[in-house]
N, C-alpha and C positions, 0 to 999 in steps of 0.2 A: 602537381602544381609547382611552377617555377617562379623565379624572381619577377620576370616580366609579366606573368599572369597576375600575380598579386598586385604589382604596381598598376596594371590596367584596371583591376577591380577597384582599387582605392580611387583612381581618377574618375571612374564611372560613378562611384558613390558620391564623390564631391559634386559632380556635374548634376546628378539626378536628385541629390539630397536624400538618398535611400542608403542608410548605413549597412555595412556588411558584418558578418560574424567575426569574432576575434581572429586575427591572423595566426595567433598562437594555437588556435584550434584547427584552422585549415592546414597549418604547417607546424606541427608540434615540435619538431626538432630545429626550428629556425634559430640561428645564432645572431648575436648582436651585429656582427659584421654583415651578415646577409640582410638584416633589417635596414642597415644604413645603405646598402646597395639598392634595396627597394625604394627607399627615399630618393636616392640619387637618380634612379630611372624616371621617377615622376618629374623631378625638377628638370631633367634634360628634355623630357617631352614638352613641358610647359615653355621652356626657353625656345625650343624648336618652333613653338606656335606663337612666339612673340613676347613672352614674358621676359623681364629683366631682373636678375638677382641684385637686390639692393642691400643685403645684409644677412644676419643670422639671429636666431633666438636660442637662448639657453634655458633648459628646463631641469626640474628636479635638483635644484641647488641646495635645498634644505635637507638636513639629516632626517627629519621626520618623513619627507617624501621618499628619500632614498631607502629608508627602512621599509616603507610601505611597498616599494617595488623590489625589495631585496637586492639592491645594487649599492655600490660604494662610490659612484660617480654620477654627474649629471648626464643629460643628453642634449642634443641640439637639432635644430631644423633650419631651413632656408626661408628668408623673407624675400618676397617678390614685389615688384612695383605696384601691382594692382591690389595689394593688401593695405596700403598706407593711407591714413587719414590724419588730419591735423586738429589741434585743440579747438573744441567747440563744435566740431562736425556732428551731424546726425548720421549714424552708421546704420545702413540697411541690414536687417536680419534675414531678408528674403532668401539669400543664397546659403544660409547656414543651417545646420542640423540641430545641434544641442549646445549652443554657445555658452561659454563661461568667460569671466573677466579676471585678469591678473594685473597687478600694480607693480611697476618696474622702474628701473633707471636705465635709460638708453645711452650708449656711448656712440659718438660719431668720430670716425677715425680721420686723421690727416696724413697718416703713413701706412704703407702695407705692413702687415704682420705675418711672418712666415715661420712656422714651427718646424721641428721641435725646439725645445730649449728656451721658449719664451718665458720671461719672468714678469711679475706684476710691475716692476719698474719699466720694462719695455712697453707694457700697455699704457702706463701713464705718459710716457714720452711720445706715444703714437696717437694719443687721443686729442682731437680738436676741441670737443666739448661734451658735456653730459646734459641730459634733460629728462624730466619725468615722462613716463609713458604708460599707456595701457597696452596689454596684449589680449586680444580676443582669441581664446583657444576654442577649438571645435574638434570633435572626434568623428571620423568616418567609420568608427566601430560602434556597434549597437550598444546603447545604454552606458557608454564610457566603461565597458567591461574590458579593461585593458591591462596587459602586463607591460614590462619595460620594452620588449621587442615590438609590441603593437604600436606604442606611441612613437618609437623611433621610426618604424616603417611609414607611419602616417605623418611624416615631416614634423615630428615633435608636437603633433596636435595643433600646429599653428594655423592661423586664419586671417586675422586683421591686426593692424597696429595703429595706435593713435599717439602722435608725438606732440607734447605740449611744453608749457613752461618757458623758460628763457635759457638760451645757451649759456652754460656755466663752465668755466675752466676748473679742472680738477684741483689745482693748487688753491682755489678759493674756498674749498669745503673739506670737512672731515667726513669722508664718504662713509666710513664705518659707523659713525654715530648719527648720521643724518636721519631726521625723523620724518614720518609720513602719517597723515590722517586721511581716512577715506570716508566719503559720504555717499549714500545711495538715496536719491530722491530727497536730498536735503537733510537726511537723518544720519547721525554717526553710524558707521558700519564697522570700522576696524582701524588699527594703528600698528606700526612696525618701525624698524630702523634698518639702515643699510647693512648692519652686521648679520641680518637674517640670511643674506646671500653669501654663503661660504666664508663668513667672517668679514668679508669686504668684497663688493662686486668686482673690483679690479682682479681679484683672484679668479673669479669665474670666467672673465674674458681671457685671462692667461691660459686657463684650462682649455677653453674652446680652441684657441690657436693651436695648441699642442695636440688636441684630439683630432682636429681637422687634418693635421700633417699625416696622420695614418692613412688618409684617403687621397693624398696629393692635392688638398685644397688649402688655400690661404685666405686671409682677410685683406681687402683692398682699401686704399684710401677712399674716403667718402662713404664707406659702408656704415649702416646702422646696426648696432649690436644690442639686443635686449639681454640684459645681464642676469635675469632671473627674478622670480616673484618674491616680493618682500613679505607677502602674507598669503593666505589661502585663496584659491580661485572661488568665485561666486557665480551662480547661475544668472543669466541675463534674461529678463522678461520684457515683453513688448511695452514700450513707453518709459523704460528706466532711464534715469540720468545719473551718472557717476561723476564724482569729482575727487581727485586725490591731491592733497596739499603736501608739498615737500618743503622742509626747511631749506632756505637759500636757493632752491631750484625753481620755485613757483608752483603752479598748478597745471593739471591736465584734466580736461572735462570732455565728456561726450554723452550724447543721447542715443538711444537704440530703438528702432521702430521696424515693424513689418510694414513696408510701404505698398507692395503691389499684390499681396496675397491675403486679402481680407478674410477669406474663409479657410485659411491654412489651419490644418490640424496641428496644434502645438506638440512638439516632441517632448 
């Protein structure tokens, strides 16, 4: 089993909505570097077929999640143009396998960022604005039975993005202490603050730029960067509506439905 074979299997799993066994079982000796190359193979194939890279997502930014995966740094994945929704949209679940929702702060860049050596100050100077966001994560691996290398190879388990709120300049807010409250179907679900993401989400974006430099990738002006989840991911059920209220940034809201597969067997 080689890198291209595994990339093809993940692409097929996404297309057919039939998850595969963990990559770390198929390829027990896989390295983190090989996992990122599997991710990159898939992205290159999608771009070849017309997709456009519009940003990146950062995952595993909390110490709790890093300890769970026995790693000491986050991971990342690519965002493509066909993943993006806006505040208030109804997101179809028809093409997803086992979706969960995360609540994040999105950065939109006005300047390119090229690592290594990028600092949080560089990120601040390169940011056009921030906004509240949802990330729908989904695993092409059976039952979310994943290790770090599995989620890296699977494009950071990325799937959909919802951008909401109002564009806000970084200098207008204390990002570290910014508060968030989440509601599911009108009922309180969770709360958190910006410090949950590496002490400050600006740090996670700086980490990303420097990590990307290892693979010859940089961030471009106009790209959207999801800086990491402020709280735990929650499963999405048919008919759910979620709203996240962020101090100073406004809200992001979306509903989720199975639109075309009424008799679909729920994963």
